[in-house]
N, C-alpha and C positions, 0 to 999 in steps of 0.2 A: 696327710689325708688323713680323714676319717672312715674308719673298717663300719660301711652304713649297717653290715650284717644285721649285728644286732639292731636297729630300730629299725630294721625291716623287720624283723622275725614279730617283736613286741607291737609293732604296730599292724601287724596281719592276725599272732594272737588275741588283741585285746579289740581290735575291729577299728581303734585310734586311730587318727591323725594327726601322730606326737608330733612331728616334724612342723607343723605350726604352731605351735609353743615359741611364744617371742618373750618369754620370761619379765611376763609381767608383774610377777609375788602375788597373785589373787590366792592363788592357792596357796600358798604359804600362810599371808596377814591372817588366813579365814580358816585357818586348821587351827582346831582346839589344844593338838598334841603337836606341834613346833615347833616347843621349845623341849618337848624330849627326845626330839630324834637327832641322829648323827648328823645327817644329811636332807638339807627342806626337801619340801615338798616340788619345787621350781626346781632347785639344784640335781633332783633326781630324776627328771626330764631330761635336763640339759648331758647330765651322763649319757641316759639312753641313745641323746641324738649324736652324744660321742663317740658313742662305740665301745661305753667303758664297763663294760660287763660285768666284771669283776669287782669293780665297786659296788656297784648296783646289788645286783646278787647277794652281797657280803654284808648290806647294810640292813640294819635294823632298822629303819627307817617301815621298812615294806612289813615289817610287823609291827611297826608302833598305829600303823595308820590303824583308828578306829574304823573305816567303812563310812563316816557319817555323812560324804557327796557334799559337805561343805565347798572345797575347792571341785568338783566338780559341775558345781552350780553357778561361782564363780567365775569359772571361767571364759574371758572372750571369744573363746573359739571350739567353744563347746567339747572342749574334749575333758570326757568321763575319766578323771585321774582315780580316781576313788578302783574303778575297772582296771586301768594299765596298772594300780598297786596289786589287786587283786590276780591280775594275767602275770606279774613277777613272784607272786608269790608260790604258782602254780609252776612255773619256770626253775624257781628256788628249787621245791621240791622236787621237780623230777630229776632233779641234776645232783640230788641229794642234796642242798645245802640250805638246808633251811641253818636261819640264826638262831633262831628260837623256839627249837621243838618244840617245847612244853606248847606254848602258844599257837602254834600251830595243833598240834592236837585237839586243845583247848575247842580250839575254831571248830575243827571236824565235831567234834562229836557237840557243837552248838547248830553250824547249818543240819547237824541231822536230824537233832530236834524239831528243827524248822521246819524243815521237808517234811516230818512225820506227823506232826501238830499243825501247823499251822500259827508257831509261836514257840517262844522258848520254856519246855520243861525243866524246870531248872534240876530238880532233886535226878531225873534220868541223866540227864547232862553229866550235873558232876561229880553221880557215882559212875559214872563211863569211865571220868578223867583216874578217879581216884583208883580206880580195877586198872586201869591201862600204868600209872604210876606210882602204884602200888605202897602208895601211901594214904592209909587211912583213916589215922586219926589226927593228922596235925594240928585242923581248924575245927575239929567236929564241936567245938563247944561251943565258935560264932553260928557254925550249921545249926547246932540244935535251937540256938536263942533266936534266926531266922524263921524253922517253925513253926514254935509256938509263939511266937507272936503275926503268924498266919502269912507273912512274907514267902515263901517256899511251903505248895503245897503238896502232898501224896500224890494227887491226877493230875494228869495234862487238862487242861482245857485246847480241846479242840476247835478249831474253828471249821465254818461250813464250806467255803469253798476250798477244801483242800487239792480238788482235782487242777484246779486252775493255779493254784498254786507249784504244785508237780511238774504243768507243764512248762511255769515260769525258769522252773529250777533248772528242766533235764532242758530250755533252750541256752541259758549258762552254760551249763555243761559242754553242748554242743560249739557255743561260741556262735550262737545268734542273738542277734540282736534283739535285748526285751523291749518291746514300746508300752 
C-alpha cells in the first residue's frame, strides 16, 4: 500500500492534481534537458504518486529543470509540471535537502533580480552570487568579455509593469493560482 501523504502534500502545496497523471511520457519527450536528468520528468511524478519522498527530494532532476514549462504545456491533464518541480525545490530547501545548493543560490538571486526589475540584471545577480560563494575571479575573463561586447550592462533595465509583476510573485509565494 502506498503512503499517500507525500502525494497529498505536494498536491496541496502545488495546487496541481498530480494523481491524474497516467504516465503518457509527453513531459519527458518534450523536455529539452531530460537527457541530463537522473530521473525523467514523468517518473518524478510517478515517484510522488508512489510516496517515494526520499527519492524525489534527493533527485538532481528537480534542480536540472529549466522551468521552461514545455512539460506543462504538453500535459493532456493540464498538470503544471514545472510548478510541481518548483514546489519540490521549495520542500527540499525547507527540509535542508538541496541537492544542488549552488543552483538554488543562483536561482534565488536570479528571481530576486526579476522581482526587483522585471527582468534579469545579470551584473547584479552574478555579483551577489560571487560574493556569496566568495569566488570573485574564477571567470572574470569571460565576464569582462561579455561586458565589452555589450552582452551585460552596468545598469538594470526596469519594466514599466513592475507593480503587476510584484503581485504575480506575491501570489506565487503564497500559493495562489496565477492566471
